[in-house]
Kinemage of the C-alpha trace (Angstrom):
@kinemage 1
@onewidth
@group {chain A} dominant
@subgroup {mainchain}
@vectorlist {calphas} color= white
{ca met a 1} P 4.008 -43.841 -7.292
{ca lys a 2} L 3.612 -42.335 -3.848
{ca lys a 3} L 2.359 -38.764 -3.547
{ca phe a 4} L 4.033 -36.368 -1.146
{ca leu a 5} L 3.389 -32.875 0.164
{ca tyr a 6} L 6.091 -30.781 1.800
{ca gly a 7} L 5.394 -28.404 4.661
{ca ile a 8} L 8.138 -25.760 4.677
{ca asp a 9} L 8.940 -23.442 7.551
{ca phe a 10} L 11.469 -21.007 6.078
{ca gly a 11} L 12.874 -19.338 9.168
{ca thr a 12} L 15.200 -16.482 9.993
{ca thr a 13} L 17.586 -18.735 11.926
{ca asn a 14} L 16.633 -22.284 10.901
{ca ser a 15} L 14.455 -23.758 8.191
{ca ala a 16} L 12.512 -27.007 8.422
{ca leu a 17} L 10.649 -29.243 5.994
{ca ala a 18} L 8.137 -31.939 6.954
{ca ile a 19} L 7.389 -34.716 4.463
{ca tyr a 20} L 3.714 -35.693 4.365
{ca asp a 21} L 2.745 -38.944 2.653
{ca glu a 22} L -0.651 -38.211 1.097
{ca asp a 23} L -1.464 -41.909 0.717
{ca val a 24} L -0.996 -42.955 4.343
{ca lys a 25} L -1.789 -39.431 5.614
{ca glu a 26} L 1.225 -39.285 7.908
{ca ile a 27} L 4.427 -37.295 8.261
{ca val a 28} L 7.217 -39.667 7.308
{ca gly a 29} L 10.298 -37.476 7.736
{ca thr a 30} L 11.712 -34.039 8.485
{ca val a 31} L 14.688 -31.991 7.350
{ca ile a 32} L 16.150 -29.114 9.393
{ca ile a 33} L 18.993 -26.825 8.317
{ca pro a 34} L 20.348 -23.460 9.489
{ca ser a 35} L 19.195 -20.667 7.139
{ca leu a 36} L 22.752 -19.891 6.077
{ca ile a 37} L 24.462 -19.386 2.726
{ca tyr a 38} L 28.190 -19.202 2.126
{ca phe a 39} L 29.722 -18.197 -1.190
{ca tyr a 40} L 33.317 -19.346 -1.503
{ca gln a 41} L 36.018 -16.714 -1.755
{ca gln a 42} L 37.216 -18.316 -4.978
{ca pro a 43} L 34.647 -19.955 -7.285
{ca gly a 44} L 35.326 -23.578 -8.177
{ca lys a 45} L 34.866 -25.349 -11.480
{ca glu a 46} L 32.081 -24.109 -13.715
{ca ser a 47} L 30.032 -27.277 -13.172
{ca ala a 48} L 30.241 -27.027 -9.370
{ca pro a 49} L 28.107 -24.650 -7.281
{ca asn a 50} L 30.018 -21.726 -5.806
{ca tyr a 51} L 28.100 -21.868 -2.538
{ca val a 52} L 27.041 -24.181 0.286
{ca ile a 53} L 23.941 -24.127 2.483
{ca gly a 54} L 23.159 -24.871 6.125
{ca glu a 55} L 25.659 -26.580 8.416
{ca glu a 56} L 28.187 -26.859 5.587
{ca ala a 57} L 28.086 -23.069 5.193
{ca ile a 58} L 29.566 -22.609 8.664
{ca thr a 59} L 32.287 -25.200 8.052
{ca ala a 60} L 33.230 -23.728 4.678
{ca tyr a 61} L 33.183 -20.178 6.037
{ca leu a 62} L 35.670 -21.040 8.771
{ca lys a 63} L 37.812 -23.231 6.501
{ca asp a 64} L 37.960 -20.406 3.954
{ca gly a 65} L 39.399 -18.100 6.603
{ca met a 66} L 36.088 -16.168 6.732
{ca lys a 67} L 37.039 -14.444 3.477
{ca gly a 68} L 34.051 -15.326 1.298
{ca arg a 69} L 30.480 -13.993 1.473
{ca phe a 70} L 28.481 -15.291 4.412
{ca ile a 71} L 24.735 -14.598 4.471
{ca lys a 72} L 22.356 -15.185 7.378
{ca ser a 73} L 18.868 -13.938 8.337
{ca val a 74} L 18.032 -13.742 4.631
{ca lys a 75} L 14.325 -13.958 5.503
{ca gln a 76} L 14.526 -10.415 6.816
{ca ile a 77} L 15.326 -8.943 3.397
{ca leu a 78} L 12.105 -10.284 1.859
{ca ser a 79} L 10.119 -7.223 2.944
{ca lys a 80} L 12.914 -4.691 2.356
{ca ser a 81} L 12.084 -2.631 -0.738
{ca ser a 82} L 15.485 -0.959 -0.352
{ca phe a 83} L 17.126 -4.299 -1.194
{ca ser a 84} L 17.041 -4.914 -4.920
{ca glu a 85} L 20.043 -7.156 -5.437
{ca thr a 86} L 23.582 -7.924 -4.388
{ca arg a 87} L 26.532 -8.861 -6.564
{ca ile a 88} L 28.547 -11.931 -5.606
{ca gln a 89} L 31.437 -13.076 -7.812
{ca asn a 90} L 30.155 -10.939 -10.684
{ca lys a 91} L 26.688 -12.497 -10.512
{ca arg a 92} L 23.558 -10.640 -9.428
{ca tyr a 93} L 21.315 -12.156 -6.761
{ca asn a 94} L 17.965 -10.639 -5.813
{ca ala a 95} L 16.003 -11.573 -2.683
{ca ala a 96} L 14.125 -14.420 -4.378
{ca asp a 97} L 17.369 -15.862 -5.755
{ca leu a 98} L 18.945 -16.027 -2.292
{ca val a 99} L 15.891 -17.531 -0.599
{ca ala a 100} L 15.558 -20.056 -3.450
{ca leu a 101} L 18.993 -21.464 -2.616
{ca ile a 102} L 17.773 -22.480 0.854
{ca leu a 103} L 14.413 -23.793 -0.382
{ca lys a 104} L 16.161 -25.801 -3.087
{ca glu a 105} L 18.504 -27.355 -0.517
{ca leu a 106} L 15.530 -28.377 1.618
{ca lys a 107} L 13.784 -29.858 -1.423
{ca thr a 108} L 16.889 -31.738 -2.555
{ca arg a 109} L 17.415 -33.328 0.861
{ca ala a 110} L 13.731 -34.266 1.168
{ca asp a 111} L 13.613 -35.690 -2.373
{ca gln a 112} L 16.590 -37.874 -1.512
{ca leu a 113} L 14.610 -39.297 1.415
{ca thr a 114} L 11.425 -39.904 -0.596
{ca gly a 115} L 12.985 -40.874 -3.910
{ca ala a 116} L 10.493 -38.523 -5.555
{ca asp a 117} L 10.551 -35.107 -7.206
{ca cys a 118} L 7.940 -33.398 -5.079
{ca arg a 119} L 6.621 -30.180 -6.623
{ca lys a 120} L 3.863 -29.529 -4.075
{ca ala a 121} L 4.394 -27.487 -0.919
{ca ile a 122} L 2.665 -25.454 1.739
{ca ile a 123} L 5.002 -22.690 2.806
{ca gly a 124} L 4.729 -20.866 6.096
{ca arg a 125} L 4.793 -17.120 6.406
{ca pro a 126} L 4.600 -14.778 9.416
{ca val a 127} L 1.319 -13.001 10.002
{ca phe a 128} L 3.157 -9.794 9.110
{ca phe a 129} L 6.572 -9.761 7.495
{ca asp a 130} L 7.146 -6.190 8.647
{ca asp a 131} L 4.866 -4.634 11.292
{ca asp a 132} L 1.490 -4.467 9.542
{ca asp a 133} L 2.802 -2.766 6.383
{ca val a 134} L 0.637 -4.033 3.510
{ca lys a 135} L 3.038 -3.031 0.724
{ca lys a 136} L 6.027 -4.665 2.387
{ca asp a 137} L 3.953 -7.714 3.225
{ca thr a 138} L 2.842 -8.115 -0.388
{ca leu a 139} L 6.404 -7.641 -1.612
{ca ala a 140} L 7.701 -10.288 0.801
{ca gln a 141} L 5.140 -12.928 -0.185
{ca thr a 142} L 5.683 -12.213 -3.887
{ca arg a 143} L 9.416 -12.729 -3.450
{ca leu a 144} L 8.872 -15.901 -1.406
{ca ser a 145} L 6.526 -17.258 -4.072
{ca lys a 146} L 9.097 -16.543 -6.764
{ca ala a 147} L 11.792 -18.256 -4.679
{ca ala a 148} L 9.620 -21.380 -4.380
{ca asp a 149} L 9.160 -21.391 -8.139
{ca ile a 150} L 12.915 -21.095 -8.732
{ca ala a 151} L 13.493 -23.929 -6.252
{ca gly a 152} L 11.308 -26.254 -8.314
{ca phe a 153} L 7.874 -26.098 -6.669
{ca glu a 154} L 4.935 -25.846 -9.075
{ca glu a 155} L 1.997 -26.084 -6.671
{ca ile a 156} L 2.263 -23.919 -3.567
{ca arg a 157} L -0.029 -22.502 -0.936
{ca phe a 158} L 0.797 -20.194 1.962
{ca gln a 159} L -0.235 -20.696 5.560
{ca phe a 160} L 0.390 -18.492 8.591
{ca glu a 161} L 3.196 -20.017 10.658
{ca pro a 162} L 1.348 -19.927 14.013
{ca ile a 163} L -1.591 -21.746 12.405
{ca gly a 164} L 0.841 -24.401 11.267
{ca ala a 165} L 2.085 -24.707 14.850
{ca ala a 166} L -1.519 -24.955 16.052
{ca phe a 167} L -2.327 -27.838 13.737
{ca ala a 168} L 0.696 -29.735 15.045
{ca tyr a 169} L -0.545 -29.178 18.610
{ca glu a 170} L -4.104 -30.183 17.668
{ca lys a 171} L -2.916 -33.728 16.964
{ca ser a 172} L -2.170 -34.115 20.690
{ca leu a 173} L -5.556 -32.916 21.988
{ca thr a 174} L -8.361 -35.059 23.343
{ca lys a 175} L -11.015 -32.323 23.504
{ca arg a 176} L -11.997 -29.006 21.917
{ca glu a 177} L -10.019 -25.958 23.131
{ca asn a 178} L -9.715 -22.233 22.484
{ca val a 179} L -5.976 -21.828 22.013
{ca leu a 180} L -3.674 -18.836 21.855
{ca val a 181} L -0.636 -19.755 19.773
{ca ala a 182} L 2.534 -17.682 20.061
{ca asp a 183} L 5.239 -18.359 17.493
{ca leu a 184} L 8.448 -16.593 18.542
{ca gly a 185} L 11.177 -16.867 15.946
{ca gly a 186} L 14.362 -15.046 15.056
{ca gly a 187} L 12.663 -12.231 13.166
{ca thr a 188} L 9.013 -12.004 14.227
{ca thr a 189} L 6.559 -12.814 16.996
{ca asp a 190} L 3.159 -13.989 15.746
{ca phe a 191} L -0.095 -14.685 17.569
{ca thr a 192} L -3.125 -16.670 16.498
{ca tyr a 193} L -6.275 -17.292 18.518
{ca leu a 194} L -8.269 -20.238 17.232
{ca val a 195} L -10.453 -23.211 18.013
{ca leu a 196} L -8.693 -26.573 17.947
{ca asp a 197} L -10.632 -29.812 17.937
{ca pro a 198} L -9.169 -33.310 17.505
{ca glu a 199} L -12.331 -34.295 15.640
{ca lys a 200} L -11.551 -31.698 12.973
{ca val a 201} L -8.017 -32.846 12.190
{ca gly a 202} L -7.714 -32.940 8.400
{ca ser a 203} L -10.998 -31.092 7.802
{ca lys a 204} L -11.135 -29.031 4.631
{ca asp a 205} L -12.695 -25.846 5.960
{ca arg a 206} L -11.062 -24.359 9.065
{ca lys a 207} L -11.720 -20.685 8.292
{ca lys a 208} L -14.389 -20.351 10.959
{ca asp a 209} L -11.991 -21.731 13.553
{ca met a 210} L -9.447 -18.946 12.955
{ca met a 211} L -10.660 -16.154 15.196
{ca ala a 212} L -7.711 -13.717 15.177
{ca ser a 213} L -4.146 -13.361 13.919
{ca gly a 214} L -1.475 -10.700 14.327
{ca gly a 215} L 2.234 -10.197 14.653
{ca ile a 216} L 5.095 -7.850 15.431
{ca tyr a 217} L 8.534 -7.531 13.883
{ca ile a 218} L 10.494 -8.511 16.988
{ca gly a 219} L 12.259 -11.807 17.646
{ca gly a 220} L 15.439 -13.400 18.857
{ca asp a 221} L 17.555 -11.321 16.489
{ca ser a 222} L 16.195 -8.197 18.207
{ca phe a 223} L 17.419 -9.526 21.560
{ca asp a 224} L 20.841 -10.269 20.060
{ca ser a 225} L 21.062 -6.766 18.589
{ca ala a 226} L 20.181 -5.187 21.934
{ca phe a 227} L 22.831 -7.321 23.647
{ca met a 228} L 25.438 -6.381 21.040
{ca trp a 229} L 24.663 -2.683 21.574
{ca glu a 230} L 24.948 -2.830 25.350
{ca lys a 231} L 27.678 -5.413 25.937
{ca gly a 232} L 29.408 -5.952 22.593
{ca thr a 233} L 30.036 -2.499 21.112
{ca pro a 234} L 32.182 -1.248 24.035
{ca tyr a 235} L 34.746 -3.873 22.986
{ca phe a 236} L 34.762 -2.357 19.493
{ca gly a 237} L 35.345 1.245 20.491
{ca lys a 238} L 31.927 2.745 21.210
{ca tyr a 239} L 33.495 5.057 23.800
{ca thr a 240} L 36.660 5.840 21.837
{ca arg a 241} L 37.830 9.466 22.063
{ca tyr a 242} L 39.647 11.181 19.214
{ca glu a 243} L 41.213 14.598 18.687
{ca ala a 244} L 39.173 16.165 15.884
{ca thr a 245} L 41.304 19.327 15.896
{ca pro a 246} L 44.170 20.264 18.239
{ca gly a 247} L 42.740 20.487 21.737
{ca arg a 248} L 39.214 19.450 20.706
{ca val a 249} L 38.480 15.897 21.855
{ca leu a 250} L 35.258 14.166 20.801
{ca thr a 251} L 33.725 10.701 21.100
{ca val a 252} L 33.366 8.581 17.954
{ca pro a 253} L 29.709 8.869 16.754
{ca lys a 254} L 27.494 6.257 18.406
{ca ser a 255} L 25.564 5.863 15.134
{ca leu a 256} L 28.590 4.097 13.691
{ca phe a 257} L 28.112 1.185 16.082
{ca ala a 258} L 24.441 0.685 15.315
{ca his a 259} L 25.633 -0.881 12.081
{ca ile a 260} L 27.403 -3.763 13.836
{ca cys a 261} L 24.316 -4.623 15.863
{ca ser a 262} L 22.494 -6.421 13.080
{ca trp a 263} L 23.770 -8.662 10.339
{ca glu a 264} L 21.992 -6.906 7.452
{ca gln a 265} L 23.601 -3.548 8.253
{ca met a 266} L 27.176 -4.860 8.086
{ca asn a 267} L 27.227 -3.963 4.369
{ca phe a 268} L 27.206 -0.326 5.502
{ca phe a 269} L 30.981 -0.576 5.923
{ca asn a 270} L 31.664 -1.642 2.332
{ca gly a 271} L 31.802 1.892 0.946
{ca leu a 272} L 35.122 3.658 0.409
{ca arg a 273} L 33.921 6.797 2.192
{ca ile a 274} L 33.002 5.054 5.435
{ca lys a 275} L 36.206 3.022 5.357
{ca lys a 276} L 38.202 6.249 5.155
{ca glu a 277} L 36.204 7.758 8.033
{ca ile a 278} L 36.967 4.728 10.203
{ca asp a 279} L 40.665 4.915 9.337
{ca asp a 280} L 40.623 8.609 10.252
{ca tyr a 281} L 38.959 7.963 13.617
{ca tyr a 282} L 41.563 5.315 14.341
{ca tyr a 283} L 44.447 7.633 13.445
{ca phe a 284} L 43.117 10.619 15.417
{ca ser a 285} L 42.367 8.399 18.421
{ca gly a 286} L 46.075 7.689 18.670
{ca asn a 287} L 45.576 4.184 17.286
{ca asp a 288} L 43.253 3.172 20.095
{ca pro a 289} L 43.558 -0.660 20.366
{ca val a 290} L 39.868 -1.072 21.261
{ca phe a 291} L 38.788 0.866 18.161
{ca lys a 292} L 41.204 -1.320 16.188
{ca asn a 293} L 38.869 -4.212 17.065
{ca leu a 294} L 36.186 -2.571 14.922
{ca ile a 295} L 38.533 -2.480 11.931
{ca thr a 296} L 39.467 -6.120 12.531
{ca leu a 297} L 35.783 -7.067 12.771
{ca ile a 298} L 34.935 -5.367 9.481
{ca glu a 299} L 37.993 -6.293 7.434
{ca asn a 300} L 37.864 -9.960 8.453
{ca asn a 301} L 34.108 -10.447 8.245
{ca leu a 302} L 33.889 -11.624 11.863
{ca gly a 303} L 30.327 -10.523 12.505
{ca tyr a 304} L 28.805 -13.983 12.344
{ca ser a 305} L 31.272 -15.487 14.796
{ca val a 306} L 30.637 -12.661 17.292
{ca phe a 307} L 26.881 -13.196 17.061
{ca gln a 308} L 27.411 -16.925 17.569
{ca ser a 309} L 28.931 -16.072 20.947
{ca ile a 310} L 25.995 -13.812 21.749
{ca glu a 311} L 23.564 -16.581 20.795
{ca lys a 312} L 25.427 -19.035 23.020
{ca thr a 313} L 25.165 -16.597 25.935
{ca lys a 314} L 21.419 -16.191 25.342
{ca ile a 315} L 20.826 -19.949 25.219
{ca thr a 316} L 22.785 -20.523 28.435
{ca leu a 317} L 20.744 -17.839 30.210
{ca ser a 318} L 17.514 -19.628 29.251
{ca asp a 319} L 18.062 -22.069 32.120
{ca lys a 320} L 20.933 -20.657 34.183
{ca asp a 321} L 21.396 -17.568 36.376
{ca ser a 322} L 24.570 -16.416 34.625
{ca ala a 323} L 26.657 -17.030 31.518
{ca arg a 324} L 30.007 -15.962 30.132
{ca phe a 325} L 30.051 -13.762 27.056
{ca asn a 326} L 33.282 -15.088 25.627
{ca tyr a 327} L 34.921 -14.314 22.295
{ca arg a 328} L 38.583 -14.507 21.281
{ca asn a 329} L 39.705 -14.063 17.711
{ca met a 330} L 42.424 -12.146 15.845
{ca gly a 331} L 43.336 -10.005 18.850
{ca ile a 332} L 39.740 -9.337 19.912
{ca gln a 333} L 39.270 -10.530 23.492
{ca ile a 334} L 35.912 -10.564 25.271
{ca asp a 335} L 35.357 -12.424 28.519
{ca glu a 336} L 32.594 -11.093 30.732
{ca glu a 337} L 30.178 -12.678 33.180
{ca ile a 338} L 26.574 -11.803 32.352
{ca ala a 339} L 24.067 -12.188 35.176
{ca leu a 340} L 20.482 -13.061 34.241
{ca pro a 341} L 18.975 -9.853 35.725
{ca leu a 342} L 21.334 -7.790 33.558
{ca tyr a 343} L 20.391 -9.739 30.429
{ca glu a 344} L 16.702 -9.331 31.217
{ca gln a 345} L 17.272 -5.597 31.611
{ca ile a 346} L 19.012 -5.440 28.210
{ca ile a 347} L 16.146 -7.133 26.356
{ca ala a 348} L 13.362 -5.568 28.471
{ca lys a 349} L 12.460 -2.947 25.865
{ca asp a 350} L 11.776 -5.586 23.194
{ca val a 351} L 9.995 -7.925 25.618
{ca asn a 352} L 7.783 -5.032 26.718
{ca arg a 353} L 6.944 -4.258 23.099
{ca ile a 354} L 5.827 -7.865 22.627
{ca ala a 355} L 3.749 -7.639 25.813
{ca lys a 356} L 2.171 -4.349 24.690
{ca tyr a 357} L 1.350 -5.805 21.291
{ca leu a 358} L -0.261 -8.854 22.910
{ca asp a 359} L -2.419 -6.612 25.126
{ca asp a 360} L -3.533 -4.564 22.114
{ca phe a 361} L -4.153 -7.735 20.099
{ca met a 362} L -6.474 -9.114 22.765
{ca val a 363} L -8.361 -5.836 23.146
{ca gln a 364} L -8.722 -5.391 19.382
{ca his a 365} L -10.157 -8.886 18.946
{ca his a 366} L -12.229 -8.873 22.155
{ca ile a 367} L -10.316 -11.772 23.683
{ca ser a 368} L -10.463 -12.165 27.445
{ca ala a 369} L -7.841 -14.173 29.307
{ca arg a 370} L -10.612 -16.359 30.700
{ca asp a 371} L -11.676 -17.229 27.127
{ca ile a 372} L -8.354 -19.000 26.570
{ca asp a 373} L -8.205 -22.691 27.449
{ca ser a 374} L -4.526 -23.173 26.683
{ca leu a 375} L -1.397 -21.485 25.408
{ca phe a 376} L 0.895 -23.054 22.838
{ca leu a 377} L 4.378 -21.569 22.487
{ca thr a 378} L 6.755 -22.473 19.695
{ca gly a 379} L 9.912 -21.083 18.086
{ca gly a 380} L 13.408 -20.858 19.515
{ca thr a 381} L 12.815 -17.473 21.161
{ca ser a 382} L 9.975 -18.941 23.248
{ca met a 383} L 12.647 -20.574 25.441
{ca val a 384} L 14.033 -17.219 26.625
{ca gly a 385} L 13.302 -16.802 30.337
{ca ser a 386} L 11.787 -13.322 30.030
{ca ile a 387} L 9.330 -14.601 27.417
{ca gln a 388} L 8.322 -17.519 29.617
{ca lys a 389} L 7.727 -15.091 32.511
{ca leu a 390} L 5.681 -12.789 30.282
{ca phe a 391} L 3.136 -15.488 29.472
{ca lys a 392} L 3.057 -17.051 32.924
{ca asn a 393} L 2.368 -13.651 34.484
{ca lys a 394} L -0.353 -12.743 31.982
{ca phe a 395} L -2.087 -16.111 32.027
{ca pro a 396} L -1.374 -17.777 35.394
{ca his a 397} L -4.539 -19.918 35.177
{ca val a 398} L -4.045 -21.218 31.624
{ca asn a 399} L -2.534 -24.532 30.597
{ca phe a 400} L 0.964 -23.898 29.299
{ca asn a 401} L 2.140 -26.046 26.371
{ca ser a 402} L 5.025 -26.105 23.944
{ca gly a 403} L 6.056 -28.347 21.087
{ca asp a 404} L 9.231 -29.082 19.236
{ca asn a 405} L 10.508 -25.540 18.798
{ca phe a 406} L 12.125 -26.317 15.453
{ca gln a 407} L 9.687 -28.760 13.826
{ca ser a 408} L 6.195 -27.866 15.058
{ca val a 409} L 5.464 -25.278 12.398
{ca ala a 410} L 6.719 -27.402 9.481
{ca lys a 411} L 4.672 -30.395 10.648
{ca gly a 412} L 1.547 -28.293 11.058
{ca leu a 413} L 2.020 -26.816 7.590
{ca ala a 414} L 2.226 -30.330 6.171
{ca tyr a 415} L -1.122 -31.052 7.829
{ca ser a 416} L -2.655 -28.098 5.948
{ca gly a 417} L -3.241 -29.971 2.685
{ca tyr a 418} L -6.856 -28.844 2.702
{ca leu a 419} L -5.600 -25.544 1.237
{ca phe a 420} L -5.198 -27.265 -2.120
{ca glu a 421} L -8.892 -28.142 -2.146
{ca asp a 422} L -10.259 -24.584 -2.282
């Protein structure tokens, strides 16, 4: 019977699995799915699962009238000690349970391709799950390990995601290079500085080749949140005025709108107290139609569809000078031209934080720009124009490379089988 190893890149936005045939020592297939879970509004028969994963989650969510429980960016709760569990259809799900659903879907699809029940996997993880916080980092990896166990994996090892990307790039080299790898995903940006050598592909001991690793908790989701704050929230009443007492007119608290700028914080509106506050603001604003959009957004669980529009705008601006931010649903109407300079201004704070971290990373590890032979960028966020400019400006003399932004890490992880030989 053939022996397989799975390399799994569990991502904030998408997750990928590379199938490595240990007999022929080649990758023989890949599986990619969006990291999405949808729990139906009404559970089906007892024998049938009450949820769907990946592409089917989007279809079911829309078909169900967006009334069920839609979960995205679940990777970001791994390091959150404040998240213990959530209740869905009278069943409790902790962080490991939710992540396991995605890992199990990846495993099931891969097993169907191989005809095997593979229990062996190398799972990627960011260099830091949450900005160099050891306790949160330990919590996140413990939860991810538990999720892998629930999903049916018995032998697992962890590898830093940018190292996985580096090993995928190494397969294309013809000579030894000092490489700076930047893995820019939905949740984090990770850096690894290492020696890559085509003659060492598959070698057991690569520890000496890993010269430095680090990361920061900023990614594509951060850009989307910044965009939602600047260009989205005004359409949901950020500047709404209300009459608190006769003759005393105030603006609705800005803090309220911070909670619609990231998916995880949408649950803030589930409490009875905050729902009453929102109803009161609406009443005392004279039933402001723009503020009504916020109520529509919350009551109809439209957050994901709004962020889809934001994502589409971001992708368009990766290779064009302008894009339309367009969203129409249930009375909410957004149609605005977004010029590239404006978008770059909106995300500048987060891009500058990445740049500052990279500077500090190089100083801390005594890395000079002239020591770097090539750059390797991977991850969906690496395609954002401001990120491309950042690296080209910092390293104008360095060879600039990129791989498959959605498969590189998974493939490199699958090439990390040496970790099982410690």
